[in-house]
N, C-alpha and C positions, 0 to 999 in steps of 0.2 A: 469712061465710067469705071471700067475694070481696074484701071490704074489708080483711080481715086479710092476705090474700095480697098485695094491693097495698102495704100497709104494710111487710110483710116484704121485698118486692121493692125498695122505696125504701130500706129500711134497709141491705140488702146492697149495693145500688148505691153508696150513700154510703160504706159501709165499704170497698168495693173502691177507690173513688176516693181515699179517705184513705190506704190502704195504698200505692196507686200513687204518690201524691204523695210519701210518705215515702221509698219505695224510690228513686224518681226523684231526689229531692234528695240521697240518700246516694250514688247511683251516679255522678252527673255533677256536676262543679264548676260554680259560678256564674261564668260568664264574661261575661254581659251586664253592661254598665256600670250602676252603682247608680242608682236612681231620681233621687236628688238631683243627679246629674251629667249627666243626659240633656238634650240640647239642645231636644228637643220631644217631647211625649207626646200621643198621640191616643187618646181613649177608644174610638173605633170600632176602631182597630187592636188595642188591648189586648184588647178583647172578642173580636175575631176569633181572636187567638192562643189565648186561653183555650178558646174553643169548639172549635177544631180540635184542639188538644192532647188534649182529653177524648175525641175520636173516634179518636185514633191509638193503636194497640196496641203500637207499638214505641217504648219510652221514649227511646231514643237519637235516633231520628228526630224525635220530639216536642221534645226538647231542642234539636236543631239548628234546627228551625223557629222556636222561641221566641227563639233567638239571632239568626238571620239576617234574618227578615222585618222587624223593626223597626230594623235596624242603621242605615239611612240617617237615620231620624228621631232615633235615639239620639245619633249622633255626628257627622253630616256637615252638619247644618242650622244656618244662622244666619238667623233669621227676624226681620225688623224692618219698619219703614215708612220709605219715602223719598218726599218730595214728596207725601205723602198717599196713596201707593199701597203695597200690600204688596210687600216686597222680600226674596227668599230666595236666599241664596248657598249653594251646595251643593258641598262638596269631594268628591273621588273616594274618599277614604279616607286612605291614608298619603302622598298628595301634596296639599299645600294649594293647590289650584287648582280652578277649575270648568270642566269640559269641557261643551260644548253637548250632545254625545251622552250622556255619562254622567249628567249632571244630569237629562235627560229620562227615561232608562232607570231611574235610581235611584228616582224617585218614581212611575213608571208603575204599579206594582202597587197603589198607594194610591188611585188615581183612583176605583175602584168604591165607596169608602167615604166620599167627600166629602159625599154627601147626609146621612149620619149624623153628620157632624162638620164644622160650618161653619168652625171654626178650621183644620182640615185643608184645606178648600177654599181658604181664604185663603192658606195656605202654598203650595199648588200655583199659585195665581194669582201669588204672589210669584216663583216660579221662572220663570213665563212673562215677567213684567215684567223680571226680571234678564236673561233671555236676549235679550229685545228690545233692551234697552240695550246688551248686548254686541254684537249684530249691527250696531247703528248705529255702534258704535265701530270695528268692522272685520269685515266678513263673511267674510274669508279666514282669520281666526284660529280655532283649534280649542279653545284653553283660555285662561281669563281669570283675572286676579287679583281679589281683593275690592276693592281700591282701585288705587293706582298704585305697587305695591311693586316692579315689575320682576321679573326672574327670571334664572336662570343662562343663559337662552337669548337674552339681549339682544344678544349679538354675532353672532347668526345673520344671514346675508346675505339680508335681506328687509326689509320696512318694519315694524320693531318699534316698539312704543309701551309706555310704562310700565304701561298697563292690561292688557297681554297677558302671559300666562304662556308661550304658545307660538303660533307662527303657521304651522302646517302646514295647507295647504288640503285639507280632507276633506269631500267632497260630502255625506256622510251627516250631518255635524254640523248643517247647515242643514235637512236633511230632518227630523231629530229635533225641531227647534224647531217646525216645522209640525205634526208628529205630536202633540206634547204639547198645543198650542193647540187642535187639532181635537178630540182626545178629551176635553179639559176642557169644551169647548163642548157636545159631544154628551152628556156625562154630566150637565151642570148646566143647560144652556140659557142660561148667563150669558155675555153678550158684552161685559161691561164692560171686559175686558182689551183689546178690539179697538179701541183709541183711535187717535189720529193717529200716535203713535209706532209702534204695532203695524203700521198700514197702511204707514208709510214703511219699516219693517223688511222687511215682506213684499215690497214692490216692489224693495228692495235685494237680497233673496234671489234673486228671479227675474232681476234685472239681472245678478247674479253668475253664475247658471246660463247665461244667454246669453253672457256674456263667456267662460266656460269651455267653451263649445262650440267656441271658437277656430276659427271658419270662415275668418277672413281674416288673423289675426295671433296672436301668443302671448298677448295680453291683458296685464293689469297685474300679474299675480302671478308671482313668481320666488322660489325658495328654495334656499339652500345653507347647509351647516353644516360647520364644521371639526370632524371627528369620526373616530374609528377604526372606527365602526360604519357600514357601507355603507348600511344601510337607514334611517339617520337623516338622509340628505341626498338630493338628487335628481340625476339624470343631466342631460345636455344643458345644462350651464351654468345649471342651476336651473329649466329649463322642461320637463324630462322627455325621455324617448326620442321619436324621431320618430313621427308618427302621421298618418293621413289623416282629415280631418274627416268625420264620419258623421251628425251630428245629436245624438249622445250628448254627455254632459258629461264633461270631463276631471276627474280627481281625482288630485292629486299624492301623496296619502297614503291609506292604508287605515284602517279603524276601529281597527286595532292601533297606529296612529301610525307604521307602517312605510311606506317609499316604495313606490309602485306600480312595477311593471315596464313595463306598458303603460298608456297614459293612460286608457282607458275601462274602468273597473271595473264589471263587469256587475251585481253585487248592489246597488251604490250607485245605479246608474242605474235599476234596477228600483224601488228605494226612492223615487227622485225622481219616477217616474211616479205612484206612489201619493200622494205628498205634494202634487204639483201638482193632482191631482184633488180632494184634500181641501181645498186652499186655494181652488180654484174654487167648491166647494160653500159654503164659508164666505162668500165674496165675494157669491155669488148671494143667499144668505140675508140678508146685511146690506143688499143693494140699494144699495150705495155705488159699487162699481167694476165695472160689467158688462163694460166693455172689458178690464179687468184679468183678470176671470174667464175671458174668452174667450182671452186671451193664455196663461193657464196651461194651458188645455185643449189649445190648439194645440201648445204646447211638449211637453206630456205625450204627445200622440199622435206627435209627431215622434221623441221619444226611444224610445217603445215600438216604433215601426216599425223603428228602427235596431237595437234589441235583437234583434228577430225576424230581422233580416237578417244582422247581424254577430255577435251574441252567442250563437247556437246553432250548435254544431258536431256532426258525426257521429263519435262515438267508435267505434272498431272493436269494442269489447266491450259498451258500454252503449247504443249507438244515439244518438239525438239528445239532447244534454245542453247545459246552459248552461256556457259558459266562465267563468273567473273574471275574466280581463282580456283585452282585445283591443286592436289598434292601428289597425284599419281597412284595413290592407294585406293582411290574411289571416292574420297571426300571432296566436296566442292562447296563454294560460297556463292549464294544466289543474291546478287545486288548489282547496282551500277553506281559509279561515282560520277561527279560532275566534270572533272577535268579530262581532257583528251590526251592520250587514248582512253576511250571508254567503249563499252559495248555499243552505245548509241552512235558513236563516231566512226564505226568501221567502214562505211561507204565513203565518208569524207576523207579518210586516210588511204583509201584505195584498195582495201582488202576484199570487199565484196560489193555486189550490185544491190541497189535498193530493193530489187525484186527477189533477192535471195530468200527462199522460204524460211531458212533458219534465222536469218537476220530479221525478217518481218515478224516472226514469232517473238524473237528476243526484244524487239522494239516495243511490242505490245506489253511485254512483261515489265521493261524498265520504266515505262511511263504509266505505271499503275500502282495501286496500293499494295501489290504483292512485292514490289521492290521496297525494302525497309528504309531506303533513303529517298523515297518519293514523297513529297509533301504537297498537300492541297489546302490552301487557305482561303480567306475571304477576298484577298486581292489577286493572288496568282497561284499557279501550281508549277512544280518542276522538281528537278533532282538536286539533292545536296550531297552530303557525305559526312563521314565521321570527323573530318578535319575541323569543321566549325560546330557541328552538332545538330540537335533536333530542331526541326521547323525552319531551317535556314536554306532557302532556295538559292542556287547559283545562276546568275544570268547567263553564264557560259553554256549551261545545259539547255536553257531555253533557245539560245542562239543556235546551238548545235542541232536541236530538234528541227529548226527551220532550215538549216543548211543541208540537212539530210532528208528533205521532204520535197515532193512535187505537188503536194496538195495545197491549193491556193488558200482554202479556208484555214488550214492548219498553220500555214506561214503567217497569215493575217493575225491569227490569234496570238502567235508568238510575238509578233511585233507590237501588238497592243499591250501584251503583258510587260514587255520591256519599257514601253512608253510610260506606263503607270507606276513603275517601280524604281525609277532612278532618283526618287526622293527630292526632286527639284534641283539636282546638282548638274544635270546635263551629261553625266558620265555613267558608265557601268561600274558596278562594284563587284567585290568577290562574292558576297552573298547578302541576302536580305531576308527579314522575317516574313513568312508567308501571309501574315495578317497585318504587318506594319513595315512598309518599305523604309521608313525613316530609321528603323533599327537595322543598320547594315554594317558590314565589315570591309575594311580596306577602301578608303575614299579614293585611292589612286591605284588602280590595277590595270596596267597598260595592255596586257594581253586581251582582257575582256573588252576594252575599248576598241582596239583595232579589229577584233573578231566581229564586233557589232558593225563596224564599217564594212567589213567583208560581206556581211549578210545583206546590207542595204544595196551594195553594188551587184551582188548576185540577183537580188530581186529586180533591180533596174534592168539587168541584162536578160533575165529569163521571164519575168512577170511584171513588166513595167506598169501595167494597169493597176497593180496593187498600190503603187505609190501615188496614184492619181485619185 
């Protein structure tokens, strides 16, 4: 009798899955690129998609996950071998160029699956190798071409080269390079990527950090652009607004590619503290550059002390919170932007704990009407930024809120907001209007897609009941 019950249970489970699959196929169009057109396929990733979709009771959410999570592999990857080493060029989506930041973030959710798929591991190693080559070409560039194609930004008033797509100095870009190398190493134990080129690139990164502390002069970087968009160029004849050296690192542009108002962007400097500690850990383990590891730690401590001194202000409503940008003179900018690093993302990047009281206060501020770039509409609420403008919420910010939360209700609300704002496309976008999701920017933005996949996997691992 017991055996019969087991057989019946298996039969009905199989029947329900079949019905679910048929209904699912009829209800939602196939928007994922056909198998034969995909740039890269990972068995481990495909297995994970199938396994999680079977656990998801909401067919629309399952459809979205199946579209978004593999999007980077499906469409943005060019994986080859150069000089005997894996070489992976990763475009952002609808812009045919590779950002240091985006390329790291786009492949980040795949790192836990490398041990199950050695070809996937080689692909990630190829991203690291390509990033290292890019840094050695120019540590001040944020985006690179596959070869020497040039770009529409070749007339920018800075030191452009044909390998560069754009040359906006963004501190976070170099931090993301370290972050990817570190996590690859921690997940695999493989240090084969850390060759002479890698070491030289790391030294160049730290040299650039020192240069952009700008303690004695403006340093070698300057940027101006002839444009009608104020945030696409810099103040001060290309060197930014005046500031007082503090020990923090100047960043002329934000993760949104918008110009900073004040030189010291707090989220990016927090990110640099984490990255320098990670780099020191690698160097100590390799037992090659002990002096360099010490240099990294000294710099990290200097930056962190400066953040604590200049980057925390007392808000009349929220108490002690992190500012978004400061200038060392006592001026500060109170806001948060959607792209990571952001104030919201500090625990995600490893700078502080979710329970950190300053972070908790900051979190309440950034997700409120007191943040000038927080928008609440009839459909959804979230953080945007000056890059797109008023009333445009970024899905990335909603995802980041969920990724930095242990509150089941909060996570559920974020997922619901993402579900009702994809405008029937099955994919995440750069931004959408708070009252009309059909009004969106960038129909293909790979970072947001894979970040959504990362969120669903986190929920499955930590709060599986939410998907049921």
